[in-house]
N, C-alpha and C positions, 0 to 999 in steps of 0.2 A: 839339564840345559844350563848353559851359562847365561849370565846377565847380558852379555854381548849378543848372543843368539836371540834372546827374547826381545831386546831392543830392535834388532833387524826385522823381526817378525812384526812388531808393532808399527815400525816405520812403513814396511811394505803394506800392511793393512790400511794405514792412513792414506797412502798413495792410491790404493784401489778404491777406497771410499771417496776420495776427492775426485777421481776420474768418473766414478759413477754419478756423483752430483752434477758435474759439468756436462756429462753426456745426456742426462735426463732433463736438464734445464730447458724450458721452452725458448725457442728462438723468436724474439719479438719482430725481427725483420720479416721472417716468413709469415707470421700471423698478419702483419700489416700489409704485406703484399697480397695475401689471399683476400683480405678485406677490401683492398683497393680494386682487385680484379672483379670481385663480386659487385661492387658499386659501379664499375665501368660497364659490366655486362648488363646491369639493370638500366643504366643510362642509355646504352646502345639499344636495348629493347624498347625503351620509351621513344627514342628518336625514330626507330623503325616504324613504330605504330603511328607516330605523327606524320611521317613521310607517306605511309600507306593511306592515311586519311586525306592528306593533301592531294595525292595522286587520284584518289577516288573522286574528290571534289572537282579536280581539273577535268577528269574524264566526263563527269556529269555536265560541266559547263561547256565542254566541246560538243557534247551531244545536243545540248540545248541550242548552241549556236548553229549547228548543222541543221537542226529542225527549223530554226528561224530563217536560215538562208533558203531552205527548200520552200518554205511558205512564201517568202518574198519572190522567189523565182516563179512560183505557180501563180502568184497574183498578177504578174505582168502580162 
């Protein structure tokens, strides 16, 4: 082998190694997006639980008001 051929092989090997490093490097934007999505899902779950509690409280208040109206109508 000539020194020119060895040089070409070394350059090609360095290019392949550089491509391998770039391809395996974690992408911070994707990790950030996944973290933000998980936080949004947790926030949405908390909001849904709060809304369900508020709806349950409203239903109980409506039931109490209906019972009070029935009692008032019966008392007349």
